[in-house]
N, C-alpha and C positions, 0 to 999 in steps of 0.2 A: 301588329295588325290584329284587330279584334276578330274573335271567332264567334259566329252566329249559329245558333242551333235551330234546326228546322225539323218538322215532323210531317211525314207523308200520310195523309188520311187515306190514300188509295191502297197502300200496302203496309201501313203501320211501321214504317222504317224511320228511325230517328237518325239524323246526321248533322254534322257540323261543317261550316264553310268559313274559311278565313278571307275577309274582304277588307280593303281599304274603304274609307268613307266615300270616296269617288266611285269605287266599284259597286258599293252597296246601293247607290242611287239607281243604277241601271240593271242590277242583278235580277235575273229571272230564275228562281229556284227550280231545279230538276232533280228528282230523286235518283240517287246513284244505283238503287236496286231495281226499280221498275220503269224509270224514265218519265214518270208522270210530272207534269208541270202545272197542272190545274189544281190539284188538291193539296197544296202546301200551306202550312201555317207556321209562322215564325213563333217559336216559344218565347215566353216572356224573358226579357233581359238578354244579356250577352254572356255566353259561356266563358268560363275561365280556361286557363291553359292546361288544366289537369295536374298541375304541379303541387297540389295541396296548399295549405295556408289560405288565408282569407276566408270568405264565407262566414257563416254564423259561428262566432266564437273561435275561428280558426279551423284547422283540420279539413279544409275543403267543404265546409258546410255540414260536417258530421258531428258538430259540437252540441251545444245546449238546446238546439231547436228540435232535437229528436229526429 
């Protein structure tokens, strides 16, 4: 199941949510810290699972791209 990253502009909290493609269509983001639902912005792309590998030159994106 993909993990989507969100950023709350109300309180500057970044958080991830795992959603199926069906859930994603009707999902209304709510910040787990402040509860705001109006000031969310999905970050570009889909977050990985944090297991390393992949990304730029491997290593979870900590490779050749600086």
